[in-house]
BAFI-3210 file (N, C-alpha, C; in Angstrom, 3 decimals, decimal comma, padded with zeros to 6 digits):
// residues 115
n [1|2|3|4|5|6|7|8|9|10|11|12|13|14|15|16|17|18|19|20|21|22|23|24|25|26|27|28|29|30|31|32|33|34|35|36|37|38|39|40|41|42|43|44|45|46|47|48|49|50|51|52|53|54|55|56|57|58|59|60|61|62|63|64|65|66|67|68|69|70|71|72|73|74|75|76|77|78|79|80|81|82|83|84|85|86|87|88|89|90|91|92|93|94|95|96|97|98|99|100|101|102|103|104|105|106|107|108|109|110|111|112|113|114|115]
n.u [146,661|148,070|147,556|148,845|147,638|147,899|147,156|144,878|145,957|146,765|148,879|150,498|151,516|154,120|154,497|157,016|157,827|157,965|158,125|157,496|156,204|153,961|152,804|152,129|150,146|148,038|147,096|145,803|142,976|145,060|145,406|147,593|149,376|151,905|155,286|158,076|161,519|164,586|164,436|164,720|163,110|159,753|157,831|155,679|154,012|153,239|151,467|153,277|154,995|155,653|159,073|161,217|164,235|165,869|165,250|166,290|167,923|170,404|170,581|168,831|166,525|165,064|161,562|161,181|159,342|159,556|160,100|160,713|161,959|162,985|161,561|158,981|157,780|156,412|158,138|158,621|160,877|162,384|164,621|167,679|169,839|172,128|171,084|170,973|169,832|168,860|166,530|163,468|162,855|159,939|158,696|158,075|157,008|155,139|155,926|156,763|160,050|159,935|157,504|158,145|160,225|158,763|157,046|158,909|159,147|156,841|154,059|151,397|148,757|148,544|147,090|147,014|145,862|144,078|143,731]
n.v [061,600|063,112|065,135|067,424|068,860|071,634|073,782|074,773|075,239|073,879|071,507|070,066|066,684|064,762|061,597|059,046|055,950|053,451|050,731|051,651|054,106|053,147|051,677|053,777|055,040|053,214|053,722|056,116|058,306|060,320|061,744|063,613|064,544|066,949|067,956|070,210|069,455|070,298|072,654|072,048|070,213|068,832|066,418|063,557|060,982|057,748|054,739|051,733|051,485|049,648|048,972|050,086|049,373|049,878|052,411|054,360|057,219|059,442|062,032|064,966|066,953|070,124|070,175|067,517|064,527|062,102|058,824|057,747|054,992|054,355|055,925|055,539|057,575|060,161|062,508|065,862|067,602|070,632|072,132|071,841|069,146|066,708|063,597|061,517|059,083|056,366|057,252|056,614|057,847|059,315|061,101|064,342|067,581|070,228|073,111|076,309|077,587|079,573|078,980|076,455|077,112|078,557|076,516|074,891|075,837|075,355|073,621|071,328|070,016|067,878|066,823|064,123|063,211|061,631|063,351]
n.w [100,425|103,357|106,280|108,697|111,577|113,538|116,130|114,737|112,236|109,081|107,529|104,762|104,529|103,265|102,915|103,133|101,433|103,324|105,723|108,301|107,884|106,499|108,548|110,252|108,692|108,902|111,425|111,383|111,870|114,069|117,289|119,095|121,970|122,328|123,133|123,548|122,710|123,754|122,274|119,591|118,373|118,314|120,085|120,447|122,241|120,924|120,122|119,548|116,416|113,362|112,906|110,611|109,910|107,747|106,937|108,544|110,073|111,327|110,774|111,156|109,698|109,403|109,345|108,834|109,494|111,910|113,400|116,611|118,020|120,565|122,367|121,558|119,897|117,818|115,930|115,129|113,390|114,170|113,845|112,091|112,923|114,347|115,339|118,302|118,191|116,020|114,089|112,345|109,149|108,283|106,571|105,078|106,206|104,970|105,977|107,279|108,195|110,160|111,453|112,440|114,232|116,102|117,091|118,358|120,881|122,246|123,799|123,221|121,224|118,366|115,269|113,039|109,946|107,214|104,159]
ca.u [147,487|147,850|147,849|149,141|146,886|148,392|146,581|143,951|146,701|146,887|150,103|150,582|152,570|154,552|155,058|157,897|157,333|158,694|157,218|157,053|155,211|152,744|152,240|151,507|148,923|146,987|146,625|145,141|143,494|145,732|145,462|148,774|149,898|153,336|156,087|159,356|162,743|165,797|164,152|165,101|162,059|158,634|157,547|154,518|153,947|152,350|151,638|154,393|154,884|156,665|160,348|161,927|165,639|166,510|164,844|166,713|168,949|170,705|170,459|167,491|166,381|163,845|160,398|161,032|158,552|160,355|159,624|161,761|161,619|163,372|160,517|157,698|157,330|156,499|158,994|158,679|162,158|162,199|165,926|168,637|170,791|172,468|170,383|171,717|169,118|168,557|165,094|162,952|162,354|158,574|158,328|158,303|155,831|155,273|155,758|157,866|161,032|159,433|156,499|158,858|160,927|157,740|156,599|159,989|159,053|155,462|153,426|150,009|148,363|148,414|146,328|147,435|144,741|144,024|143,114]
ca.v [062,596|063,287|066,474|067,664|070,024|072,175|075,099|075,073|075,376|072,601|071,384|068,857|065,718|063,906|060,402|058,175|054,587|052,464|049,955|052,447|055,059|052,377|051,373|055,020|055,241|052,330|054,239|057,414|059,590|060,335|062,983|063,398|065,673|067,101|068,877|070,497|068,827|071,108|073,711|071,625|069,361|068,519|064,991|063,072|059,526|057,006|053,299|051,238|051,308|048,762|049,681|049,791|049,718|050,341|053,797|055,198|058,228|060,311|063,413|065,507|068,151|070,860|069,810|066,068|063,770|060,916|057,941|057,363|053,721|054,350|056,588|055,371|058,950|060,865|063,681|066,866|068,294|072,085|072,734|070,833|068,669|065,291|062,943|060,435|057,842|056,025|057,436|056,309|058,986|059,032|061,996|065,767|068,417|071,512|074,116|077,275|077,577|080,440|078,231|075,403|077,728|078,865|075,261|074,324|076,410|075,218|072,326|071,356|068,767|067,912|065,743|063,661|062,493|061,601|064,549]
ca.w [101,084|104,782|106,765|110,102|112,037|114,807|116,434|113,632|110,976|108,396|106,740|103,952|104,854|102,161|103,541|102,366|101,277|104,119|106,577|109,446|107,374|106,232|109,861|110,714|107,909|109,413|112,711|111,213|112,359|115,372|118,068|119,934|122,747|122,063|123,942|122,891|123,202|123,551|121,297|118,239|117,836|119,191|120,005|121,168|122,382|120,035|120,299|118,746|114,967|112,788|112,833|109,371|110,170|106,510|106,665|109,669|109,855|112,467|110,299|111,380|108,875|109,752|108,554|108,746|110,456|112,201|114,465|117,555|118,647|121,984|123,163|120,867|119,676|116,549|116,104|114,065|113,533|114,038|113,535|111,639|113,928|114,324|116,437|118,961|117,913|114,632|113,936|111,011|108,379|107,834|105,491|105,311|106,422|104,279|107,019|107,203|109,284|111,231|112,205|113,168|115,360|117,103|117,694|119,173|122,226|122,710|124,047|122,770|120,585|116,916|114,671|111,719|109,344|105,756|103,590]
c.u [147,100|148,139|148,057|148,395|147,397|147,783|145,720|144,648|146,923|148,113|150,096|151,752|152,857|155,249|155,955|157,271|158,259|157,704|156,689|156,003|153,892|152,037|151,531|150,174|147,754|146,390|145,854|143,633|144,097|145,638|146,562|149,128|151,396|153,971|157,413|160,490|163,914|165,641|164,582|164,051|160,897|158,355|156,310|154,481|152,915|152,507|152,656|154,043|155,889|157,938|161,111|163,366|166,345|166,197|165,277|167,825|169,190|170,706|169,016|167,414|165,042|162,713|160,202|160,099|159,278|159,673|160,814|161,312|161,884|162,294|159,120|157,058|157,381|157,243|158,843|159,932|161,950|163,486|166,868|169,577|171,131|171,836|171,254|171,066|169,006|167,043|164,679|162,424|160,979|158,161|158,661|156,964|156,093|154,908|156,972|158,821|160,580|158,409|157,149|159,569|159,958|157,314|157,634|159,957|157,660|155,115|151,991|149,610|148,325|147,627|146,960|146,278|144,870|143,270|141,868]
c.v [062,705|064,731|066,459|068,929|070,397|073,559|075,609|075,400|073,991|072,604|070,045|067,992|064,899|062,700|059,642|056,789|053,643|051,814|050,760|053,463|054,348|052,007|052,596|055,252|054,427|052,834|055,556|057,288|059,452|061,715|062,762|064,677|065,741|068,069|069,108|069,677|069,707|072,202|073,356|070,728|069,298|067,034|064,655|061,559|058,928|055,529|052,822|051,099|050,254|049,573|049,221|050,277|050,260|051,807|054,756|056,165|058,975|061,780|063,851|066,860|068,813|070,518|068,318|065,559|062,453|060,084|057,518|056,112|053,746|054,955|056,415|056,725|059,333|062,156|064,582|067,686|069,779|072,807|071,616|070,455|067,204|064,650|061,854|059,082|057,628|056,090|057,151|057,587|058,619|059,882|063,429|066,479|069,755|072,629|075,047|077,138|078,455|079,718|077,114|075,971|078,107|077,592|074,677|074,822|076,239|073,774|072,442|070,008|068,967|066,703|065,405|062,854|062,491|062,821|064,185]
c.w [102,558|105,158|108,266|110,491|113,424|114,978|115,278|112,308|110,383|107,485|106,009|104,422|103,602|102,774|102,575|102,280|102,029|105,082|107,762|109,018|107,064|107,527|110,443|109,993|108,452|110,723|112,586|111,337|113,757|115,998|119,102|120,674|122,517|123,049|123,233|123,500|122,790|122,493|119,870|117,586|118,817|119,024|120,824|121,147|121,428|120,365|119,263|117,258|114,524|112,589|111,602|109,510|108,928|106,205|107,771|109,272|111,153|112,059|110,475|110,674|109,214|108,784|108,395|109,837|110,648|113,285|115,305|118,299|120,146|122,879|122,567|120,606|118,205|116,818|114,880|114,311|113,236|113,668|113,111|112,776|113,653|115,550|117,049|118,715|116,410|114,470|112,499|110,369|107,819|106,646|105,839|105,467|105,737|105,253|106,979|108,386|110,444|112,093|113,012|114,388|116,465|117,838|118,643|120,609|122,823|123,035|123,568|122,221|119,073|116,461|113,330|111,159|107,833|105,273|102,806]
res [x|x|x|x|x|x|x|x|x|x|x|x|x|x|x|x|x|x|x|x|x|x|x|x|x|x|x|x|x|x|x|x|x|x|x|x|x|x|x|x|x|x|x|x|x|x|x|x|x|x|x|x|x|x|x|x|x|x|x|x|x|x|x|x|x|x|x|x|x|x|x|x|x|x|x|x|x|x|x|x|x|x|x|x|x|x|x|x|x|x|x|x|x|x|x|x|x|x|x|x|x|x|x|x|x|x|x|x|x|x|x|x|x|x|x]
***
């Protein structure tokens, strides 16, 4: 199991089984600086991951963890929306909508590591 740590809060990550998620696992632990994007998601730069085109979607659901190839970024979706990019669905984070809405307006750093 993996967890996401933001501001000393820990959240369970449920990763999907695709090539991009496996590529992410090989890079753990990760410490990433993040910033908000349009108050609908937060993202942080990461070195390139394998891009599994078969696992992409333009639907962004609150709580999803995604990989954006165009910006080499990990994305945590904070509000449901349709994305303009085909981002790889990496998994889901067990986090409340209230916490996601708060994060959508903040910058900081997060850590992803094996539990």
